C-alpha positions in Angstrom: 2.8 52.6 -86.5 3.9 50.7 -83.4 5.9 47.5 -83.5 3.7 44.4 -84.0 4.2 43.3 -80.4 5.0 45.1 -77.2 5.6 43.4 -73.9 3.4 45.1 -71.3 6.2 45.9 -68.9 5.1 47.2 -65.5 1.6 45.7 -65.7 0.4 45.3 -62.1 -0.3 41.9 -60.6 0.2 38.3 -61.7 -1.6 36.9 -64.7 -5.2 36.2 -63.8 -6.5 35.1 -67.3 -4.3 33.3 -69.8 -5.6 32.0 -73.2 -3.2 29.9 -75.2 -3.8 28.7 -78.8 -7.6 29.4 -78.7 -9.2 28.3 -82.0 -12.9 28.3 -82.8 -14.3 27.1 -86.1 -17.8 27.5 -87.5 -19.1 26.2 -90.8 -17.3 28.2 -93.5 -15.3 30.4 -91.2 -12.6 30.3 -88.5 -13.7 32.9 -85.9 -10.6 32.5 -83.7 -7.2 31.1 -84.7 -4.3 30.5 -82.2 -5.4 33.4 -79.9 -2.9 34.3 -77.2 -4.0 36.6 -74.4 -2.7 37.4 -71.0 -4.5 39.6 -68.6 -3.0 40.8 -65.3 -4.8 41.2 -62.0 -5.9 44.6 -61.0 -5.8 46.0 -64.6 -8.2 47.2 -67.3 -7.2 45.2 -70.4 -8.8 46.4 -73.6 -9.5 44.2 -76.6 -10.0 46.0 -80.0 -10.5 44.8 -83.5 -12.7 45.2 -86.6 -16.2 43.8 -86.7 -15.9 40.1 -87.4 -12.3 40.0 -86.0 -13.4 37.5 -83.4 -13.6 39.6 -80.2 -17.2 38.5 -79.3 -16.5 34.9 -80.0 -13.4 35.0 -77.8 -15.3 36.6 -74.9 -18.2 34.1 -75.3 -15.5 31.3 -74.9 -14.1 33.0 -71.8 -17.6 33.3 -70.4 -18.5 29.7 -71.2 -21.2 30.4 -73.8 -19.1 28.6 -76.4 -16.3 26.1 -76.2 -13.0 26.3 -78.1 -12.0 23.6 -80.6 -8.4 24.0 -79.5 -6.4 25.7 -76.8 -6.5 26.2 -73.1 -7.9 28.7 -70.6 -6.3 29.4 -67.3 -8.0 31.4 -64.6 -5.9 32.5 -61.6 -3.3 29.8 -62.5 -5.7 26.9 -62.9 -6.6 25.4 -66.3 -10.4 25.6 -66.6 -12.9 23.9 -68.8 -15.6 26.5 -69.0 -18.6 24.7 -70.5 -21.3 27.2 -69.4 -21.7 30.6 -67.9 -22.3 28.9 -64.6 -18.7 27.5 -64.9 -17.4 30.9 -65.6 -19.2 32.4 -62.7 -17.8 29.7 -60.4 -14.4 30.7 -61.7 -15.0 34.3 -60.8 -15.8 35.6 -64.2 -18.8 37.9 -64.9 -19.9 39.5 -68.1 -21.9 42.7 -68.7 -23.4 42.6 -72.2 -23.9 45.6 -74.5 -27.7 45.0 -74.4 -28.7 45.2 -70.8 -30.4 42.1 -69.3 -32.7 43.8 -66.8 -36.4 43.6 -66.0 -37.7 47.2 -66.1 -40.6 46.7 -63.7 -38.4 44.9 -61.0 -36.4 46.8 -58.4 -32.6 46.8 -58.5 -32.6 44.3 -55.6 -35.0 41.9 -57.5 -32.8 42.2 -60.7 -29.6 41.5 -58.8 -30.8 38.5 -56.8 -32.8 36.9 -59.7 -31.2 33.5 -60.3 -28.8 34.0 -57.3 -31.3 33.6 -54.5 -29.2 30.9 -52.9 -26.5 33.4 -52.0 -28.2 35.7 -49.6 -31.9 35.0 -50.0 -34.3 37.8 -51.3 -34.8 39.9 -48.2 -32.9 42.0 -45.8 -29.6 40.1 -46.0 -29.6 40.4 -49.8 -30.5 44.1 -49.6 -27.6 44.7 -47.1 -25.2 42.9 -49.4 -26.3 45.0 -52.4 -25.8 48.2 -50.4 -22.4 46.9 -49.2 -21.2 46.3 -52.8 -22.6 49.5 -54.1 -20.8 51.5 -51.4 -17.6 49.6 -51.6 -17.2 50.3 -55.4 -18.8 53.7 -55.5 -21.7 52.5 -57.7 -24.3 54.7 -55.9 -27.3 52.3 -56.4 -30.4 52.2 -54.3 -31.6 48.6 -54.1 -35.3 49.5 -53.8 -35.6 51.8 -56.9 -37.3 50.4 -60.0 -35.0 49.8 -62.9 -37.3 51.7 -65.3 -36.7 54.9 -63.2 -32.9 54.7 -63.7 -30.9 56.4 -66.4 -28.8 54.3 -68.8 -25.6 54.9 -66.9 -27.2 53.8 -63.6 -28.7 50.7 -65.3 -25.2 49.8 -66.5 -24.0 50.1 -62.9 -26.7 47.7 -61.9 -25.4 45.2 -64.4 -21.9 45.6 -62.9 -23.4 45.2 -59.4 -25.1 41.9 -60.5 -21.8 40.3 -61.5 -20.1 41.6 -58.3 -22.9 40.1 -56.2 -22.2 36.7 -57.8 -18.5 37.0 -56.7 -16.9 38.1 -60.0 -13.2 39.0 -59.7 -12.9 39.3 -63.5 -15.4 41.4 -65.3 -15.9 41.5 -69.1 -17.5 44.7 -70.4 -18.9 44.6 -73.9 -19.1 48.0 -75.5 -19.9 49.6 -72.1 -19.9 53.2 -73.3 -22.0 52.8 -76.4 -25.1 54.5 -75.0 -23.5 56.8 -72.4 -23.1 60.6 -72.5 -19.7 62.1 -71.7 -20.5 62.6 -68.0 -21.7 59.0 -67.6 -18.5 57.7 -69.4 -16.4 59.5 -66.8 -18.5 58.1 -64.0 -18.0 54.6 -65.5 -14.3 55.1 -65.7 -14.2 56.2 -62.1 -16.0 53.0 -61.2 -13.5 51.0 -63.2 -10.6 52.7 -61.4 -12.3 51.8 -58.1 -12.6 48.2 -59.2 -8.9 48.1 -60.1 -7.9 49.6 -56.7 -9.7 46.8 -55.0 -7.8 44.2 -57.0 -10.5 43.3 -59.5 -9.7 42.9 -63.2 -11.7 44.3 -66.2 -11.6 43.1 -69.8 -12.9 46.0 -71.8 -14.2 45.6 -75.4 -14.7 48.9 -77.3 -14.6 50.5 -80.7 -14.0 54.0 -79.2 -10.3 54.1 -79.3 -9.8 57.4 -77.5 -11.7 55.9 -74.5 -9.6 52.8 -74.7 -6.4 54.8 -74.5 -7.7 56.8 -71.6 -8.8 53.9 -69.4 -6.8 50.8 -70.4 -3.5 49.6 -68.8 -2.8 47.2 -71.8 -4.4 46.7 -75.2 -4.7 43.6 -77.3 -5.4 44.0 -81.0 -7.2 41.2 -82.9 -7.3 41.0 -86.6 -9.0 38.4 -88.7 -9.4 36.1 -85.8 -5.9 36.2 -84.3 -3.9 38.4 -82.0 -1.6 40.7 -83.9 -0.3 43.0 -81.2 -0.3 43.8 -77.5 0.6 47.5 -76.8 0.6 50.0 -73.9 -1.7 53.0 -74.3 1.1 55.5 -73.7 3.0 54.1 -76.7 0.3 54.4 -79.3 -2.3 56.8 -80.7 -5.8 56.1 -81.8 -4.7 56.2 -85.4 -1.9 53.6 -84.6 -4.5 51.3 -83.1 -6.9 51.7 -86.0 -4.1 50.9 -88.5 -3.2 47.8 -86.5 -6.9 46.7 -86.5 -7.3 47.0 -90.3 -3.7 46.0 -91.2 -3.0 49.0 -93.4 -2.5 52.8 -93.3 -5.7 54.8 -93.0 -6.4 57.7 -95.4 -6.0 61.2 -94.0 -9.3 62.9 -93.1 -10.6 65.4 -95.6 -12.7 68.6 -95.2 -15.8 69.2 -97.3 -17.7 72.3 -98.3 -21.3 72.6 -97.2 -23.8 70.8 -99.5 -27.0 72.2 -97.7 -29.6 73.5 -100.2 -32.7 75.5 -99.7 -35.0 72.6 -100.6 -36.8 71.2 -97.5 -37.3 67.4 -97.8 -38.5 66.6 -94.2 -40.5 69.2 -92.2 -41.8 68.6 -88.7 -44.3 71.3 -87.7 -45.4 71.8 -84.1 -45.6 68.0 -83.5 -46.5 66.5 -80.1 -47.1 63.0 -78.9 -49.1 62.4 -75.8 -48.1 59.8 -73.3 -50.8 57.1 -73.3 -50.1 56.6 -69.5 -50.8 60.3 -68.8 -48.4 62.9 -67.5 -45.7 64.7 -69.5 -46.0 64.3 -73.3 -43.5 62.1 -75.0 -42.9 64.8 -77.6 -43.7 68.5 -77.2 -44.1 71.0 -80.0 -41.3 69.7 -82.2 -40.2 72.0 -85.0 -37.5 70.7 -87.3 -36.6 71.1 -91.0 -34.1 69.0 -92.9 -33.1 70.2 -96.4 -31.6 68.3 -99.3 -27.9 67.8 -98.8 -28.2 68.4 -95.0 -27.4 66.2 -92.0 -29.2 67.3 -88.8 -27.9 65.6 -85.7 -30.0 64.9 -82.6 -28.1 64.4 -79.3 -29.7 63.2 -76.1 -29.7 60.8 -73.3 -31.7 57.7 -74.2 -35.3 57.9 -73.1 -35.8 61.6 -73.8 -37.9 61.2 -76.9 -35.5 60.0 -79.6 -37.3 56.7 -80.2 -40.7 58.5 -80.3 -39.5 61.1 -82.7 -38.3 58.3 -85.1 -41.6 56.4 -84.7 -43.8 59.4 -85.6 -41.6 60.2 -88.6 -41.6 56.5 -89.8 -45.4 56.0 -89.3 -45.0 53.7 -86.4 -47.0 56.1 -84.2 -49.4 58.9 -85.2 -48.6 62.3 -83.7 -51.2 63.7 -81.3 -50.9 67.1 -83.0 -48.9 68.9 -85.7 -47.8 67.7 -89.1 -45.0 65.8 -90.7 -44.2 66.7 -94.4 -42.2 64.8 -96.9 -41.5 67.6 -99.3 -44.9 69.3 -99.5 -46.9 66.1 -98.8 -48.4 65.6 -95.3 -47.4 62.1 -94.3 -48.6 62.3 -90.6 -51.0 59.5 -91.1 -49.0 57.4 -93.5 -48.0 53.8 -92.7 -44.3 52.8 -92.6 -44.6 50.9 -95.9 -45.9 54.0 -97.7 -43.1 56.1 -96.4 -40.5 53.6 -97.5 -42.0 53.3 -100.9 -41.9 57.1 -101.1 -38.2 57.2 -100.6 -37.6 57.3 -96.8 -34.7 55.1 -95.7 -34.6 53.8 -92.1 -31.7 52.6 -90.0 -33.3 51.5 -86.7 -31.7 51.9 -83.3 -32.2 48.3 -82.4 -31.1 46.2 -85.3 -32.3 42.9 -83.7 -35.9 44.0 -82.9 -36.6 46.3 -85.9 -33.9 45.8 -88.5 -33.4 42.1 -89.1 -35.0 38.7 -89.2 -32.3 36.9 -87.3 -33.3 33.4 -88.3 -33.7 34.3 -92.0 -30.8 34.2 -94.5 -29.1 37.4 -95.6 -30.8 37.5 -99.0 -34.2 37.6 -97.3 -33.1 40.4 -95.0 -31.8 42.5 -97.9 -35.2 42.8 -99.4 -36.9 43.3 -96.0 -39.2 46.3 -96.3 -38.7 46.4 -100.0 -40.3 43.1 -101.0 -43.2 44.8 -102.7 -40.8 46.5 -105.3 -41.4 45.2 -108.8 -37.8 43.8 -109.1 -38.5 41.4 -106.2 -42.2 40.7 -106.5 -43.4 38.0 -108.9 -46.4 35.8 -109.4 -50.1 36.7 -109.3 -50.5 40.2 -107.7 -46.8 40.2 -106.7 -47.5 37.5 -104.1 -44.2 35.7 -104.6 -40.6 36.7 -104.2 -38.1 36.7 -107.0 -35.4 34.9 -105.1 -32.9 35.2 -107.9 -33.1 39.0 -107.9 -32.9 39.1 -104.1 -29.8 37.0 -104.1 -28.1 39.1 -106.8 -28.8 42.3 -104.8 -27.5 40.7 -101.6 -24.2 39.7 -103.3 -23.8 43.4 -104.4 -24.5 44.6 -100.8 -22.1 42.2 -99.3 -19.4 43.2 -101.8 -20.0 47.0 -101.7 -20.3 47.3 -97.9 -17.7 44.7 -96.9 -20.1 42.5 -95.0 -17.9 39.7 -93.7 -19.8 36.4 -94.3 -19.1 33.0 -95.7 -22.3 33.0 -97.7 -25.4 35.0 -98.4 -27.4 32.0 -97.3 -26.3 32.1 -93.6 -28.7 33.6 -91.2 -28.5 37.2 -90.1 -28.1 36.1 -86.5 -24.8 34.3 -87.3 -23.1 37.6 -88.3 -21.2 39.8 -85.8 -23.1 42.9 -84.7 -21.0 45.2 -86.9 -21.6 43.1 -90.0 -25.3 43.0 -89.2 -25.2 46.8 -89.2 -23.3 47.0 -92.5 -26.0 44.8 -94.0 -28.7 47.1 -92.9 -26.8 50.2 -94.1 -26.3 48.6 -97.5 -29.9 47.6 -97.8 -31.1 51.2 -97.1 -28.4 53.1 -99.0 -28.6 51.2 -102.3 -32.2 52.3 -102.7 -31.0 55.9 -103.0 -33.6 57.3 -100.7 -34.5 61.0 -100.5 -34.6 61.1 -96.7 -32.7 58.9 -94.3 -33.7 58.4 -90.7 -30.5 57.0 -89.2 -30.6 56.0 -85.5 -27.2 55.1 -84.1 -25.9 54.0 -87.6 -22.4 53.1 -86.3 -23.3 51.7 -82.9 -21.1 48.6 -82.3 -19.1 48.9 -85.5 -15.3 49.2 -85.7 -13.3 52.2 -86.8 -12.9 50.9 -90.3 -16.6 50.2 -90.8 -17.5 53.5 -89.1 -15.4 55.4 -91.5 -17.0 53.6 -94.5 -20.5 54.3 -93.2 -19.6 58.0 -92.7 -18.3 58.1 -96.2 -21.5 56.6 -97.5 -23.6 59.2 -95.7 -21.4 62.0 -96.9 -21.5 60.8 -100.5 -25.3 60.5 -100.4 -25.5 64.0 -98.8 -23.5 65.4 -101.7 -26.1 63.8 -104.0 -29.0 65.6 -102.1 -29.9 63.1 -99.4 -31.5 64.7 -96.2 -30.4 62.8 -93.1 -31.8 62.8 -89.6 -28.9 61.5 -87.5 -29.6 60.3 -84.0 -26.5 59.2 -82.2 -25.0 58.8 -78.7 -21.6 59.3 -80.2 -20.9 63.0 -79.9 -17.8 62.8 -82.0 -20.0 61.4 -84.8 -22.6 64.1 -84.4 -20.0 66.9 -84.5 -18.1 65.3 -87.3 -21.0 64.6 -89.6 -23.8 67.1 -88.9 -24.4 70.4 -90.5 -26.4 71.4 -87.4 -27.1 69.7 -84.1 -30.2 69.8 -81.9 -30.5 68.4 -78.4 -33.6 66.5 -77.2 -34.5 66.6 -73.5 -37.8 65.4 -72.0 -39.4 65.4 -75.4 -38.3 69.0 -76.4 -35.7 70.2 -78.8 -33.1 72.8 -78.0 -30.4 74.4 -80.1 -29.4 74.7 -82.8 -25.7 74.1 -82.1 -23.0 74.8 -84.6 -20.8 71.6 -84.9 -17.8 73.8 -85.8 -17.8 75.5 -82.5 -19.8 73.4 -79.9 -17.9 71.3 -77.5 -18.9 67.8 -76.2 -19.1 69.3 -72.7 -21.6 71.9 -73.9 -23.7 69.2 -75.6 -23.5 67.0 -72.6 -24.7 69.8 -70.3 -27.7 70.5 -72.6 -28.5 66.7 -72.8 -28.7 66.4 -69.0 -30.3 69.8 -68.4 -27.3 71.0 -66.5 -26.9 74.1 -68.7 -29.5 76.4 -70.2 -29.8 76.4 -74.0 -31.2 78.8 -76.5 -33.8 78.1 -79.0 -35.9 75.6 -77.0 -38.8 74.5 -79.0 
């Protein structure tokens, strides 16, 4: 365990961002308390901490989305009152959010100049400026291509280009590698090194501690709303950082014997899904069996059919051909509610769009999708909700899954992203489903919450749960799965043995760079 504080000796450049005594209170909770942070010019400065530790609130304060109750912010030696993102942009601060803010049907140029037309217009001068920035920082972006035709990594570079176009000298990146494959992560890190070389500064928020250690020049750890350490990456390990984040020693990892049985619980037979716009099918001849006590991992670059595979399994779309069986029952034409009532749990990839009602209180969200169950339904024909039972269940979920909240009556939208995810995991796992469709179950959660979610999945697997695990985190797939398949352009390849496969091999299969056996 490193010492609580380490002076970042040798950090390059003068202080460019200084936060002193930053405190932010919300009803029932102190999100930030006396935060101290100094970021030097021309460095990548990482900020790590558990979900709910206050990282997002702090970055929103620095970007002008929220204002502190106490404390000062200095940018390049000048005390600033950042009352809006426009103030932050004027101060040279840009932010790239985890969820990209791009219009798919616009070109790169149109996305970049939108809202900044006053800088270089919308024509040739703007196009030339975009090309100049792209070339200067090695972003490799064509201003005239449609955003929908770009991969996830390229879309992220468009977001970086947007903030550079607006004159940002300090760039905040929120979970920038959450949806990238290993090759794209390396490309991003190359871009960050190029930004550093040109004297720009990057504030990097991430839960992937190995990546933080590989790219950061200095690391600030936040715990329970306050800064507890500033360390240099060469002085700590990922485990050291994790223990600083949680404030205690982590348990040693354990190995488990296989729990896979011979009982198939989810069977996908020769299933295809046509593209309504024509062209290549969204899914082609998918063959997949998941047995009781088995976790089957699906790796793939986003946009290669993962979402569609989940949708046909969950009854959101009906397959064009083939069958989907729950046990021995054909559920190909079932609706989502029927599947959930039959014991299929669902952790959606996009918790905001498909997992939560953000303006509803936690206790309403905990029964979401289960409101027809007898314990929650009351009144004539089950038309009313038993609010008492819902609140009791929510208290149990909050306690068992360590959802950090001042009350079960606050809205889901008021929670941090990781705590929103823990609420969804708790809602689904407490129903003891037979099959779990889990899409990116630990995306955006900290190392402590990630370990807890993994433990829940392993415990349920020991009890016979069959899990379809879709994840962009290859460490997660390798660490949890009994077998791994790769999806590329709507087809499955593999299987791959998690005990022997490397991330590079999976990355090659995900991008089509290497041939794979067993293509379906």
